[in-house]
N, C-alpha and C positions, 0 to 999 in steps of 0.2 A: 422269601423266594422274589425273584425281581422277573421283569418280562424278558421273554425266551430272544434269542439271538436274530432270528427273523423280524419278530416285531419290532427289537430294539431299533434293528437297521432301517425300518421303512416308519419310525416314528415321525409324526410330523412336527414343527416347529409349532408350540402350543402358547401363541404370545397373546393373551386375553386382551381385548381390546375393551372398548367401552361406549357404546354410544348413548346410551341414554335418554334417547330422543323423545322427544316431547311432544307433546300435543301442544299445537297452537291455533287449539279451533277456536274460531271465537269472532269476537268484534272484529279482528283484525286480518284479514285474509291479506297474505303479501307473498305472490310466487313468481317466480321467473318464468318468462312466458318460453314455452318450447316449440313454438312456431315458426317458420320462415319471420325474419323480419326486414321491415321496408324502413329506408329513412322519408320521413314526411317534413313536409316544410308546408306554410302558409304564412302568408301576409295579410295582417290587421289593421286598417286604420281606424285609430284610437282621436279620441279628442280630451285633451290633458289641459286643466286649470293652473297654470302658473300663474304667480305673482307680478309678472309682466303682462300676462295676457294669456290666453287659450290659444293653444297649439293644436295642429294638426298631424300626428307621429303614424309613420306607418312600420307597425313592428313585426319584425319576422320571427316565428317561433319553430323550432325545429325538435323534433326526437325519433328516435329509433323503436318503431312499436311492430308487432306482428301482423302477418297480412291474414290470419285466421286465426282463431281461438276455439276450444270448447265452452260449452256451455259451465259455468261453474269454475273455469280454470283461470286463476287469475294474474294480471300483467301487470309487469314493471316497466313501464318507459325508462328508454336509456338514450344517453348523450342528448340531455335537453339543455337547449339552449333557447334564449329570449332576448332576442338582438333589438332596442331601443335606440335610433336613432334622434337626438336632441338639435333642432336647427340653433345657430346663432342667439336668434331673440329669445331662447326658452334659457339661455345662461346669465343673460346681464344681471340677474341677482346675484349670481355667484361671482362674476370677475367683479361687481361693486364690494363685494365682501374681502377683494383681493386673493381670490382663492386660486389656485395653480393648479389641483388638481384636483378630479372627482369621479367618487366611487357608487354605486346603490345596490341595495337591495330589492327584489323585485319578490311580489307575491301575484301568481297568476291565478284565477280562476278559470277551471277548465269545466266543459259540461259534456259529461260521460251519457250520451243516450241510447238506448237498445228497446225498442219495440215502444212500450206505452210508459216505459221508466226513464227516470233522467235522476242523476245525483250530480251535483258540483263538487270536484275534488278542489282542494286548495293546495296548490303547487307554491309552499312558501320556502322561504331563506333560500332565494336563488340569488349568487353572490356573484356582483359582477366589479371586477378589479379596478383600480385607480386609471383613469387618461387623463394625461395634458389637456388643459383647457385653452383652448388658441388665447393668444394676446390680444388686447383690446386693439382695434384698426387691423389687426391681421386680416389678407384677403382670401379667397378660395383657396386650396392647396398650400395654405399654410404651414400645415402640421399633417403630420401620415395620420393622426387619430380624428382628424377633422373629415365631416360629411355634410356637403353644401355648409361650409363656413361652421360646423356645429361638432359635436362627438357623436360617437357611437358606444353605447354601454352596453356590454354582452354578457349575460347573469345566467349560469350555469349551478348544476347540482343535483342532489337525490330528491325523487318526487314521489309521492304515495303510489302505490298500484291501485286497480280496479277489475273487478271481475264484472260478467255479463251471464245472465241467467236465462235470458231468451233467445233461442234459435233467429236467425237472420241479421239484416245490418246492424253494425253498431257504429257510432262516432264519438270521437273527442273533439271537441271544439274550443277554442280561446274565447274568454268572457270577459269579465272584469280584471284590471290590473292596477295594483297598488306599487307606486316606487317610492322607497325612503333614501332619498340623495343624501349624500355624505360630503362636504367639501373643506379641503385643505389648504394651507397657506404654503407657500415655498419652500420653509423649513420644515415642514410635515407635520404642524400644529391644525388643528382644526378652528375653522373660522366662528364667528360669533353672530348670529346661531350656528351650531356644527349641523345640524340635518333640516331636511325640506322632505315632507311627506305630500305626493300628489297623485290623487286617485282620478284612473282615466275610464273612460266608458268607451266602446265599442261602436263604431260609428253607424255600420247597417245591421243586416241578418247573419247570423252566424256562419263562419267560414271555417270548415271541420278540416283540423289539422290531420286527421286519418280517418279512414274507413276500415272496419274489420269486420269480416264475417265471421260469424259465431253458427259454430254449427253444431248439430246436435247428437253430441257422440257419447261414447260409454264414459260413465265416471269416471276422473283419472285415479280414483282407489276405490276402495272394494264399496258396498252399500253398507250401511249400518244396518245392523241387527234390528227385529221387531222385538222390543221390548215386553209386548203383550202376548209374543208368540206362546200357544201353549205347552207344557213341560219344559219351561225355560225357567231358571231361577235366576231373578233379575238381581240377584246380588253378587251372581257369577258373572267374570268377563268373558267375554267371547274369544276364543282363541283365532286368530287371524288367518287366513287362508294359507295354505302353502302353495308358491308358485315357482317351481323350481326354476332356477337359471338356466340359461344355456348350457350344455353339457354337463348339468348336473342328473345323477341319477335321479327318475322320476319317483322312484322308492326310498329315495335316503333317510327322509323321515320317518317312514315306517320300518326301515332296517335299524334305526337307531334303538326304537325302541323294543322291537322283536327281537333283536341280536342280543340285547344287554338284559330282556326278560329271560329269556330263554338260557342264557349261558348263567344267571344266577341262579334259576330256579334246579339248574344239574349239577351246581355246586353244591346247592343245599343238601340235594339226594345224594351226592358225592360222600364228603365228608366236611359238614358244616361248620365254620370258623376257623380251618385248618390252613388258610392262605393268606399270610399276612401281606401287608400293603406297604407299596414303595413311597415315602415322602420325602424328596430330598432335601437338603439344607437350604436356609434362607437364601445363601449368595444365589441361587438363580432367579433372585426377585431384579429386574430393572424398571426404567422409567422408558416411557415413550410419550410423544406427540401426534394426535392427529384433528382432523377436521370432519365433520358430517353435515350434509344438510337436505333437506328433503321437504316432504309435504304432510300436512295433517286435514283431515274434512273434518269440516266444520257443517257437524250436521244440522242442525236449525237453522243454517244457512244456505244449506244446499250447494257449498263448495269448497274447495280447498284451499288451505293457507300455508303459504311456505315457511321452512324452519332454516334457522341458521343464517351462513355457515357459522357453526360451533365449535369453537377451538377447546380440546380435552384436553388435559394431561393423564394419564395413564400411568399406574403403577401395576405391573404384570407381574402374574404368578405369586402375588399374596398366599396363594396356597396351591399345591401340586401334587395331588392323589394319582399315583399310576397303581390301577389295581391290576395285576398281570394276570390274576386267575379268571378275574370276570372279564378280561381283556379291554378294559376301560380305561379313560384318562381323563379327570376331572380337574379344572383347572380354575381357581377363582383368581380374580383381579377390580381392579378400584379406578374409577375415574372422576375428574374433578371439573365441572366446567368453568371457565374462566372468559369474562370480557373486561376489559378495562380494571383489572384487579379484583373484580366482584364475580361471585359463584353464581351466574347468570348467562343467558344467550343472549346477542345482541338484540337490541329493542327492533321492534316490527312496527312499520306505522302502513295505513292503508285507508283507502277509501271503499267504501260498498252500501249497498242499498238495506237496510235493516227491516226486516218484518216484509222484503219484497217491495217496499216504496220508499222509507226514509233514509236519505243521505247520510250516511256517517264516516265521520274520521276519526280514530283515535290510535294511541300508541300503546303497543302491549310489550311488557316484560317478562320472561318465565327465569324466575329465580329457583335455585337448587339449595334444598332445606336438609337439615338433618346431615347424617354421614354421607361418606362418598357415595356413587352410584356404584352396583355391584355388579359384576359381569361374571355371569359361569359358562364356561364350555365342557360339553360332554362330547367324547369320541369314542367308537366303538372301532376296536384294533384287529378283530379276528375277521374282517372280510378286507377285499384288496384295494376299496378305494377309500376305507377309512372317514365312512361317514360322520359328520360332525354336526352338533346343534348347539347354539349359542344362545344365551338369556341375558339380556341387560334389563337391569331394575334402579329406578330413581325416583327420586321425591321431589315434587316440584310445587313450586306454587306461582300463581298468574297474578300480574298486577296491571292495572289499565289507569293510564293518564292521557293527558290535553284531548279531551274528547270534544268534537263539535257534530252537531245534531243540526242538519240544513243549513251548513254553514256557522251556526250561532254558538260560541264557547259552551260545553256544559261543565260545569265545576264541580270534578268528583273527587277533590281534595286529594291528599297526598296517600292514603293509604287504601285506595280503594282493590281488593284483592279477592281471593277465593277464601272462604271463612277456615278453610283448613288445606294442608298440602294434598295432593293427589299422587297415586302411583302412576307411573308410567312403565309399564312392561314392552320391550321389542324383542323379537327372536329373529335368530337368524339359521338358514342351511347351508350346509355346504360339503365337499369331499375334497382330500389333500390328494388321492391319485385317479386321475388327472385332476390338477387343481380346477374347482369349479363353485360356483354360488358363494356364497357369505362364509369368510375364513378370517378369523381374527387377524391374523398380521397384514393380509393382503385386502381386507375391507371387502364393501359389497354391501346388499341392502339387508334391512333390518325392517321387519313390521309388528304391529301392536295394535292396541286398543289402549282407551284411558278416559275415565270419569272425571268429566269437571264437575267438583262441587258448587255449591251456592256461592253467591259474593256475599261482602259485607265491607264496611268501612265506604261505604259508595256516595258521594254527596255532602253538600256543604249548605246549611239550612233545611234540606229535606233529604228523605230518604230514599237512594235510587237503587237500594240493592236488588228490589224487587225486578226492576228494570232491565239489569246484567245479568240475574238470574235466570228471567224467562228469556234472555236473546240467545246466553251461552252455555250456560249450565245444563247437563245431563238431566235425563228424566229419572228418578230412582236413585238407586246406585250402578245402572247399567252402565257397564266399560262401551260406550257406543261410539266413540270418536276415533277412526281406524288412521292410523299412520304408517307413512313408509320414510325411510332414511337411509340415506347412503352414505357409509362411509370410506373415507379416501384408508389405502395404506398406512401402516405406521411408522414412523419416524423414529427409530430405536435409539438409545441414548449410546448403546454400544457398536453402532453403526453409523457415525454421524455424518459420514463422507457418501452413505450410500444414496442409491437413486430415489429415496423416496424422502430425502431428508434437501432443505425443510420441508416439513408439511406441506402439502397440496391440499386447497380447495376442492372438493369433487362435485360435478354435474349431477343434480336430483334428478330422479328419476320417476316416470309415474307408472 
């Protein structure tokens, strides 16, 4: 028996996606700000000791930052620029080396202050492209790159994120500045010596780059369940709350379960085992690509961490079962993460206040282990809306590196990671008529919880496993780190010229 004509005409396209998405709860929150943004600028006078003598340099720092933020919400400064004007007197050592151009790498310390808490973030690897040095003896306005007979080096790049945990005003203020200057001859060869490092200090009291109002709002993600609450099995993950999307039948989740259960019971009463299941041939399998991005609660840090954007390669319809008697369609697909040829999400770097007071910067990477992530979609077809539930299950491992505590590097070694993989399960609910909520083909929001195991392999010369386990890992076996991911529509290989190709990066939602 196959699906009846009415159901066949209304059957939705079940391209099961997969977002497998992750919990990056941890030591490294990194999330895009969703508040209104402002372009912030400040000019800070620095004293810089050059070999030719001490120079007073007026450095202009610019960044796009939100006007307001919620407690626990992490912020990524955008369009960061550090413009360093070097007077002609600071360039004599380079012209003496017959240098024709000068470039720089800047590292700016930014002091993040919120209430009684202060954390120094390191804005590293800001790159300033080469500029031409004015020839010896040339006067003012002799070059378009000169400023007061000197040059201006403008360094830009990505910088770490920051989160504030106390309601009230928060500030970001430039502090120390280190410049690594590289000089090159007319033919592009490095001079001898090729580099000069200059450590500059601000001349006076802090001049804030930006002031942000931190609101004591609702948590951007659901609160973690109490692992000690009576009647709960700590070994069992807690199901994520169901929050229907606009336009979605608020009873979609209940209808999926109730309709399926009632139909199966009726079939058993009528004639158990009499209804065959239609399994289409393998040719319906196809491939697709998409991105997903979102946030995960860092329970022990009382904040949220950004995830992705994660690029995913999807194999759709690995298994497709149309049970016309039960009026259900079940689809299984597979997903692989990919970043620079590796099975992982992009590394994430940020600064935060560990244990509420210790400024910490670190980089985290989530690696996919074991088989591909599994995406299972279950649809009920005997109701006009066709409610649908999708479940994504992935096995992940978390690795940490480039850790600094209070500005001091902490050597955690090359293999500081969770002692075993952990399972991330996300669920999404939607309906096909009218389309609403999460559908595999069109994307939407997936939510779930994950348990972060203890850490191992952390530390060189000393065992740092207990430190990271205490700061990050879940208590017991409770899946207590809530995650919300937003998946973009699929770019399906059979429709490469469609509106969803190439795949888009979605804006994460809270």
